[in-house]
C-alpha positions as CSV (number, residue, x, y, z in Angstrom):
1,E,-126.7,-76.3,125.3
2,A,-125.3,-75.0,122.0
3,V,-122.1,-75.5,120.1
4,V,-119.9,-72.5,119.3
5,V,-119.2,-72.4,115.6
6,G,-117.9,-68.9,115.3
7,W,-117.9,-65.4,116.7
8,L,-118.6,-61.8,115.7
9,P,-116.4,-58.8,116.6
10,G,-117.9,-56.2,119.0
11,Q,-118.5,-52.6,118.4
12,G,-116.9,-49.4,119.7
13,T,-113.6,-49.5,121.5
14,H,-114.2,-53.1,122.5
15,K,-113.7,-54.7,119.1
16,D,-112.8,-58.1,120.5
17,L,-115.6,-60.6,120.9
18,G,-119.1,-59.2,120.5
19,S,-121.2,-62.4,120.3
20,L,-120.9,-66.1,119.8
21,I,-122.4,-67.9,116.8
22,L,-124.2,-71.0,117.9
23,A,-125.4,-74.2,116.4
24,V,-127.2,-77.5,117.3
25,N,-127.1,-80.9,115.7
26,E,-129.9,-81.9,113.4
27,D,-130.1,-84.8,111.0
28,G,-126.4,-85.5,111.4
29,A,-125.1,-82.0,110.8
30,L,-124.8,-78.7,112.6
31,R,-127.5,-76.1,112.0
32,H,-127.2,-72.4,112.8
33,A,-129.1,-71.5,116.0
34,G,-128.4,-67.8,116.3
35,Q,-126.0,-65.6,118.2
36,V,-125.6,-64.8,121.9
37,G,-123.9,-61.6,123.2
38,S,-125.9,-60.9,126.4
39,G,-124.1,-62.2,129.5
40,L,-120.6,-61.9,128.1
41,D,-118.6,-59.6,130.4
42,A,-115.1,-58.4,129.7
43,R,-113.3,-61.2,131.5
44,V,-115.4,-63.9,129.7
45,R,-114.9,-62.3,126.3
46,R,-111.1,-62.3,126.8
47,E,-111.1,-65.9,127.9
48,L,-113.3,-67.1,125.1
49,L,-111.4,-65.2,122.5
50,A,-108.1,-66.7,123.7
51,A,-109.7,-70.2,123.3
52,L,-111.4,-69.6,120.0
53,R,-108.6,-67.9,118.0
54,P,-106.4,-71.0,117.7
55,M,-109.4,-72.9,116.4
56,E,-110.3,-70.5,113.5
57,R,-110.9,-71.9,110.1
58,E,-111.7,-70.4,106.7
59,D,-115.2,-71.9,106.1
60,A,-118.2,-72.3,108.3
61,P,-118.6,-75.8,109.9
62,L,-122.3,-75.7,108.7
63,P,-123.9,-77.1,105.6
64,R,-125.9,-73.9,105.2
65,T,-123.9,-70.8,106.1
66,P,-125.9,-67.9,107.6
67,R,-125.4,-64.4,106.2
68,L,-122.9,-63.0,108.7
69,P,-120.3,-61.0,106.8
70,Q,-118.0,-60.4,109.8
71,A,-118.1,-63.9,111.1
72,R,-114.9,-65.6,112.3
73,W,-115.6,-69.4,112.0
74,V,-114.0,-71.9,114.4
75,E,-113.8,-75.6,114.8
76,P,-117.0,-76.8,116.7
77,T,-115.4,-78.0,119.9
78,I,-116.8,-75.7,122.6
79,V,-120.2,-76.2,124.1
80,V,-121.9,-73.4,126.1
81,N,-125.0,-73.1,128.2
82,V,-127.6,-70.4,127.3
83,E,-130.9,-69.3,128.7
84,F,-133.5,-68.3,126.1
85,T,-137.3,-67.6,125.9
86,E,-138.3,-69.8,123.0
87,W,-137.4,-71.0,119.5
88,T,-138.4,-68.6,116.7
89,S,-140.2,-69.6,113.5
90,D,-136.7,-69.6,111.8
91,D,-135.4,-72.1,114.4
92,L,-133.2,-69.5,116.1
93,L,-132.8,-68.9,119.9
94,R,-134.9,-65.9,121.0
95,Q,-133.3,-63.6,123.6
96,P,-130.4,-65.9,124.5
97,V,-128.2,-65.1,127.5
98,F,-124.8,-66.7,128.0
99,R,-124.6,-68.8,131.2
100,G,-121.2,-70.5,131.0
101,V,-119.1,-73.1,129.2
102,A,-120.2,-76.7,129.5
103,I,-117.1,-78.6,130.5
104,D,-116.3,-82.0,128.9
105,R,-119.4,-82.0,126.8
106,D,-119.4,-83.8,123.4
107,P,-120.5,-81.3,120.7
108,S,-122.0,-84.1,118.6
109,Q,-124.5,-84.8,121.4
110,V,-125.9,-81.2,121.5
111,V,-129.4,-81.1,120.0
112,R,-132.3,-78.7,120.0
113,E,-133.9,-78.6,123.5
114,V,-137.6,-78.1,123.9
115,A,-139.1,-76.7,127.2
116,I,-141.5,-78.8,129.2
117,P,-144.1,-76.4,130.8
118,A,-144.0,-76.2,134.5
119,S,-147.1,-76.5,136.5
120,R,-149.1,-73.4,135.9
121,V,-150.7,-73.0,139.4
122,I,-150.0,-74.2,142.9
123,A,-153.0,-74.0,145.2
124,S,-152.3,-72.7,148.7
125,P,-153.8,-75.3,151.2
126,R,-154.7,-72.4,153.6
127,S,-156.6,-70.0,151.4
128,G,-157.1,-71.6,148.1
129,T,-155.4,-68.6,146.4
130,R,-153.3,-68.9,143.4
131,R,-149.6,-68.3,143.3
132,R,-147.0,-68.8,140.6
133,T,-144.1,-71.1,140.7
134,S,-140.7,-69.5,140.7
135,D,-140.1,-70.8,137.1
136,E,-143.4,-69.2,136.1
137,R,-142.5,-65.9,137.7
138,R,-139.3,-65.8,135.8
139,T,-141.1,-66.6,132.6
140,A,-143.8,-64.0,133.2
141,R,-141.6,-61.2,134.6
142,G,-142.2,-58.0,132.7
143,R,-144.3,-59.7,130.1
144,G,-147.6,-60.8,131.7
145,E,-149.6,-63.8,130.5
146,P,-150.3,-64.8,127.9
147,A,-147.8,-63.3,125.6
148,V,-148.8,-64.5,122.2
149,V,-145.8,-63.5,120.2
150,E,-146.6,-64.6,116.7
151,H,-144.5,-63.4,113.8
152,A,-145.6,-61.4,110.8
153,S,-144.6,-63.7,108.0
154,A,-142.7,-62.7,104.9
155,Q,-145.9,-63.2,102.9
156,E,-147.8,-60.9,105.2
157,L,-145.2,-58.2,105.0
158,A,-145.2,-58.5,101.2
159,A,-149.0,-58.1,101.3
160,L,-148.6,-54.9,103.3
161,D,-146.1,-53.5,100.8
162,A,-148.4,-54.3,97.9
163,M,-151.5,-52.8,99.5
164,E,-153.1,-49.6,98.1
165,R,-154.0,-46.7,100.3
166,D,-156.6,-48.6,102.4
167,G,-157.5,-52.2,103.1
168,H,-157.9,-55.1,105.5
169,W,-154.6,-56.7,106.3
170,H,-154.3,-60.2,107.8
171,V,-151.2,-60.3,110.1
172,A,-150.1,-62.6,112.9
173,G,-153.5,-64.3,113.3
174,H,-155.7,-61.2,113.1
175,E,-157.3,-58.8,110.6
176,V,-156.3,-55.1,110.9
177,R,-158.0,-52.4,108.9
178,V,-155.4,-50.0,107.6
179,T,-155.9,-46.6,106.1
180,N,-153.9,-43.8,104.5
181,L,-150.8,-46.1,104.3
182,D,-148.8,-43.6,102.4
183,K,-149.6,-40.7,104.7
184,P,-146.3,-39.0,105.7
185,L,-145.7,-39.3,109.5
186,F,-142.0,-38.3,109.5
187,P,-140.9,-35.5,107.1
188,A,-137.8,-35.5,104.9
189,E,-135.6,-33.3,107.1
190,D,-131.9,-33.0,108.2
191,G,-130.9,-35.6,105.6
192,H,-133.5,-38.1,106.7
193,P,-135.9,-39.6,104.2
194,Q,-139.7,-39.1,104.5
195,L,-141.3,-42.1,106.3
196,T,-145.0,-43.0,106.1
197,K,-147.6,-44.8,108.2
198,R,-146.8,-48.0,106.1
199,D,-143.1,-47.7,107.2
200,L,-144.2,-47.4,110.9
201,I,-146.5,-50.4,110.7
202,R,-143.9,-52.5,109.0
203,Y,-141.3,-51.6,111.7
204,Y,-143.5,-52.4,114.6
205,V,-144.6,-55.8,113.4
206,S,-141.0,-56.6,112.4
207,I,-139.6,-55.7,115.8
208,G,-142.7,-57.1,117.5
209,P,-141.4,-60.5,118.7
210,T,-138.6,-58.7,120.5
211,L,-140.7,-55.8,121.7
212,V,-143.9,-57.5,122.9
213,P,-142.3,-59.1,126.1
214,Y,-141.6,-55.6,127.5
215,L,-145.2,-54.5,126.9
216,A,-147.3,-57.6,127.7
217,G,-149.1,-57.6,131.0
218,R,-148.6,-53.8,131.4
219,G,-150.8,-50.8,130.8
220,L,-149.6,-48.7,128.0
221,T,-149.7,-44.9,127.5
222,L,-149.5,-43.8,123.8
223,N,-148.1,-40.7,122.1
224,R,-150.1,-40.4,118.9
225,F,-149.5,-38.2,115.9
226,P,-152.4,-38.8,113.4
227,D,-151.3,-35.9,111.3
228,G,-147.6,-36.6,111.5
229,I,-144.9,-35.2,113.8
230,G,-145.0,-31.9,112.1
231,R,-148.2,-31.1,114.0
232,K,-148.8,-31.5,117.8
233,G,-149.6,-35.0,118.9
234,F,-151.4,-36.1,122.1
235,W,-151.0,-38.5,124.9
236,Q,-153.7,-41.2,125.2
237,K,-154.4,-43.6,128.0
238,D,-158.1,-44.6,127.5
239,L,-158.8,-46.9,124.6
240,P,-160.9,-45.4,121.8
241,G,-164.4,-46.9,121.1
242,H,-163.4,-48.4,117.8
243,T,-160.7,-50.7,119.3
244,P,-161.0,-54.2,117.9
245,D,-162.5,-56.8,120.3
246,W,-159.3,-58.9,120.2
247,V,-157.1,-56.2,121.6
248,A,-156.3,-56.9,125.2
249,R,-157.1,-54.2,127.8
250,W,-156.9,-53.4,131.5
251,D,-159.2,-51.4,133.7
252,Y,-157.5,-49.3,136.4
253,A,-159.2,-46.8,138.7
254,G,-156.4,-44.4,139.9
255,H,-156.3,-40.9,141.1
256,E,-157.1,-39.7,137.6
257,G,-160.3,-41.7,137.6
258,P,-161.1,-45.1,135.9
259,K,-159.3,-45.7,132.6
260,T,-159.0,-48.6,130.2
261,Y,-155.5,-49.1,129.0
262,V,-154.4,-51.1,126.0
263,V,-152.2,-54.1,126.7
264,V,-149.9,-55.3,124.0
265,D,-149.8,-59.1,124.2
266,R,-149.3,-59.9,120.5
267,V,-147.8,-58.5,117.3
268,A,-151.1,-57.8,115.7
269,T,-151.8,-55.2,118.4
270,L,-148.7,-53.4,117.4
271,A,-149.9,-53.3,113.8
272,W,-153.2,-51.7,115.0
273,L,-151.4,-49.1,117.2
274,A,-149.2,-48.1,114.3
275,Q,-152.3,-47.7,112.2
276,E,-153.5,-45.4,114.9
277,A,-150.2,-43.4,114.5
278,A,-149.1,-44.3,118.0
279,I,-145.5,-43.5,117.5
280,E,-144.3,-43.7,121.1
281,L,-145.1,-46.5,123.5
282,H,-144.7,-46.0,127.2
283,P,-145.4,-49.1,129.4
284,W,-146.1,-49.1,133.1
285,T,-143.2,-50.0,135.4
286,S,-145.5,-52.5,137.1
287,R,-147.7,-55.3,135.9
288,T,-151.5,-55.3,135.7
289,D,-151.7,-58.0,138.3
290,A,-149.7,-55.9,140.8
291,P,-149.9,-52.2,139.7
292,H,-148.4,-50.9,142.9
293,Q,-145.3,-53.2,142.8
294,P,-142.5,-52.1,140.4
295,T,-140.5,-54.6,138.4
296,Y,-137.7,-52.1,137.7
297,A,-135.9,-49.3,139.4
298,L,-135.5,-46.5,136.8
299,I,-132.6,-44.1,136.3
300,D,-133.3,-41.2,133.8
301,V,-130.5,-39.0,132.8
302,D,-132.6,-36.1,131.5
303,P,-130.4,-33.5,129.8
304,G,-131.2,-29.8,130.1
305,P,-130.9,-27.3,127.2
306,S,-127.3,-26.6,128.0
307,T,-126.3,-30.2,128.6
308,T,-123.9,-31.6,125.9
309,W,-123.9,-35.2,124.8
310,E,-120.4,-35.6,126.4
311,E,-121.9,-34.5,129.7
312,V,-124.7,-37.0,129.4
313,L,-122.1,-39.7,128.8
314,A,-120.1,-38.5,131.8
315,L,-123.1,-38.8,134.1
316,T,-124.0,-42.2,132.8
317,R,-120.4,-43.5,133.3
318,L,-120.7,-42.4,137.0
319,Y,-123.9,-44.5,137.3
320,R,-122.0,-47.4,135.6
321,A,-119.2,-47.2,138.2
322,A,-121.7,-46.9,141.1
323,L,-123.7,-50.0,139.9
324,Q,-120.5,-52.0,139.3
325,H,-119.4,-51.1,142.8
326,L,-122.7,-52.3,144.3
327,G,-122.8,-55.5,142.2
328,V,-126.1,-54.4,140.6
329,T,-126.9,-55.1,137.0
330,G,-128.3,-52.1,135.2
331,L,-129.4,-52.1,131.6
332,P,-128.7,-48.9,129.7
333,K,-130.4,-47.7,126.6
334,V,-130.3,-44.5,124.5
335,T,-133.7,-42.7,124.5
336,G,-133.8,-41.9,120.8
337,K,-133.8,-38.2,121.7
338,R,-131.1,-36.7,123.9
339,G,-130.7,-38.8,127.0
340,I,-129.9,-42.2,128.4
341,Q,-131.9,-44.4,130.8
342,V,-130.9,-47.3,132.9
343,W,-133.4,-49.9,133.9
344,I,-132.6,-52.1,136.9
345,P,-134.7,-55.3,137.1
346,I,-135.6,-56.2,140.7
347,R,-137.3,-59.0,142.7
348,D,-140.9,-59.0,143.7
349,G,-141.8,-57.2,146.9
350,Y,-140.5,-53.7,146.5
351,T,-142.7,-50.7,146.6
352,F,-142.4,-47.5,144.5
353,D,-141.3,-45.7,147.7
354,D,-138.5,-48.3,147.9
355,T,-137.3,-47.8,144.3
356,R,-137.7,-44.0,144.3
357,G,-135.8,-43.6,147.6
358,W,-133.0,-46.0,146.4
359,V,-132.6,-44.3,143.0
360,E,-132.7,-40.8,144.7
361,R,-129.8,-41.7,147.1
362,L,-127.8,-43.2,144.2
363,S,-128.5,-40.2,142.0
364,R,-127.5,-37.7,144.7
365,A,-124.2,-39.5,145.2
366,V,-123.6,-39.3,141.4
367,G,-124.6,-35.6,141.4
368,Q,-122.1,-34.8,144.1
369,M,-119.3,-35.9,141.8
370,V,-120.2,-33.3,139.1
371,P,-122.4,-30.7,140.8
372,E,-121.8,-28.2,138.0
373,L,-123.7,-30.5,135.6
374,V,-126.8,-31.3,137.7
375,S,-129.8,-29.4,139.1
376,W,-132.3,-30.8,141.6
377,E,-134.8,-28.1,140.8
378,W,-138.3,-29.2,139.7
379,T,-139.0,-26.8,136.8
380,R,-136.8,-26.5,133.7
381,R,-136.6,-22.7,134.2
382,D,-135.0,-23.1,137.6
383,R,-132.5,-25.7,136.4
384,K,-130.7,-23.1,134.3
385,G,-130.1,-25.5,131.5
386,R,-128.5,-28.2,133.6
387,A,-129.4,-31.9,133.6
388,R,-131.8,-33.6,135.9
389,L,-131.2,-37.0,137.4
390,D,-134.9,-37.9,137.5
391,F,-135.7,-40.4,140.3
392,T,-139.4,-39.3,140.4
393,Q,-140.2,-41.6,137.5
394,N,-140.2,-44.4,140.1
395,A,-143.9,-44.0,140.9
396,V,-147.2,-45.7,140.1
397,N,-148.5,-44.7,136.6
398,K,-145.2,-43.0,135.7
399,T,-143.8,-44.4,132.5
400,L,-140.6,-44.2,130.4
401,V,-140.3,-45.0,126.7
402,A,-140.1,-48.7,126.0
403,P,-137.0,-50.3,124.6
404,Y,-137.4,-50.4,120.7
405,S,-140.1,-47.8,120.7
406,A,-139.9,-45.2,117.9
407,R,-139.7,-41.5,118.8
408,P,-141.5,-38.5,117.1
409,A,-138.5,-36.9,115.4
410,P,-137.2,-36.7,111.8
411,G,-135.9,-40.1,110.7
412,A,-137.9,-42.0,113.3
413,P,-135.2,-42.6,115.8
414,V,-135.6,-45.5,118.3
415,S,-134.9,-46.0,121.9
416,V,-132.2,-48.8,121.7
417,P,-130.5,-50.9,124.4
418,I,-126.7,-50.6,124.4
419,R,-123.7,-52.3,126.1
420,W,-122.0,-50.3,128.9
421,E,-118.8,-50.3,126.9
422,E,-120.5,-48.5,124.1
423,L,-120.4,-45.4,126.2
424,E,-116.8,-45.1,124.9
425,D,-117.9,-45.5,121.2
426,P,-117.3,-42.2,119.5
427,A,-120.1,-43.1,117.1
428,L,-122.7,-43.5,119.8
429,R,-125.5,-40.9,119.7
430,P,-128.9,-41.0,121.5
431,D,-130.7,-41.1,118.1
432,R,-128.1,-43.3,116.3
433,W,-130.6,-46.0,115.3
434,T,-133.9,-45.5,113.4
435,I,-136.8,-47.7,112.4
436,R,-134.8,-48.3,109.2
437,T,-131.6,-49.5,110.9
438,V,-132.5,-51.0,114.3
439,L,-133.5,-54.4,113.0
440,D,-130.0,-54.9,111.6
441,R,-128.6,-53.8,115.0
442,V,-130.7,-56.4,116.8
443,G,-129.8,-59.0,114.3
444,E,-126.1,-58.3,115.0
445,V,-126.0,-58.0,118.8
446,G,-129.3,-59.6,119.9
447,D,-131.7,-58.2,122.5
448,L,-129.4,-56.6,125.0
449,F,-132.3,-55.9,127.3
450,A,-133.2,-59.6,127.6
451,P,-131.9,-59.9,131.2
452,A,-134.7,-57.5,132.3
453,L,-137.2,-60.4,131.7
454,R,-135.5,-62.8,134.1
455,L,-133.3,-61.0,136.6
456,E,-134.6,-60.7,140.2
457,Q,-132.2,-58.5,142.1
458,E,-132.0,-57.1,145.6
459,L,-131.3,-53.4,145.9
460,P,-128.4,-53.3,148.4
461,P,-128.3,-50.7,151.2
462,L,-126.7,-47.4,150.3
């Protein structure tokens, strides 16, 4: 439970309610507990806004006012229910999702709630095998165990900024050897400033608490650019021999032969990967404990050379309409390059054949609406510049760029989750946010991909 003390306007064409400002009682006063925007559909936003506007006031009903320049403060009379993963070190809700209004609840009685861990293991009386509780599955979905999501402290970030070219950096409980910190990875180009390895490391450890849950418990394929993006990079699956002992890893013997993948289960691992100039992070669609069982169905709107941004948006809107018709929650994100992807969290039990077949049928229905924009040919040459609705990414060991991963392009654009209504925002671009701006975006709207960590959906027949 949390008390609503204000709200923030949304973005794009929906400039009504974007997120609720929340608080809890502590030592006889309300204390800021963060914002929630996930879970607020159009109807709920309208209803909440109608209730909140008559309660508006000039000042915040908080002894310490957070820095939220666009905040509209209200009388603290409405209590809401939210789901969240944990409390941050700043005593804010991490990845909150709105679950409804608590009727007839006294706001003065709403205090910080602390989770009581569920039983970790239930033993099967028949086989003695281990299985998770349903609560544990929801906690672990998409993240694996354990996900040690420590923060890089302000002092540690200041130490990184003050370091010379090389050194040993203590961050989030581990020591990382860093070298060539001022080596340019992203050139000054097209109006973008030059960015260095130090900038990349700082970004990844700063976004780390939000990013790690989407990487933990999954093998990771890396796109590395040791000499910067001006020279050809390379894809890497096997860990190098100099990997620190504390970095988690996973051995998998697939059709390519045995490989040892890095597993990101803590912020310090992101610091080490950025030191290795691993700009792009591509996690598996499945977890290490069930590599042949997907946790998402993946939609990839892959533009061709002749595909315009408006055409990418048109195709994505058709997917939005189809998913709304089916009652399926899809989570869209811009790729940071030219396209848009939609990740659909699913329940345990599906195979990759299931997800590939389902996404193919959905995609062919979308393609029938605008056949002039889409090609089903395999090679780029045969597509004649048209877009591909790529359902083949639904396969074991196929990966798509992670949410909040940087991309190897000038300015260091980032793959960023969006709201569906932002498809109508004229300012939206696939590379709109960079490593220099995405933290402000997450601070404003929260983690819009958070439902991917807890939703368990059926894929309805098509």
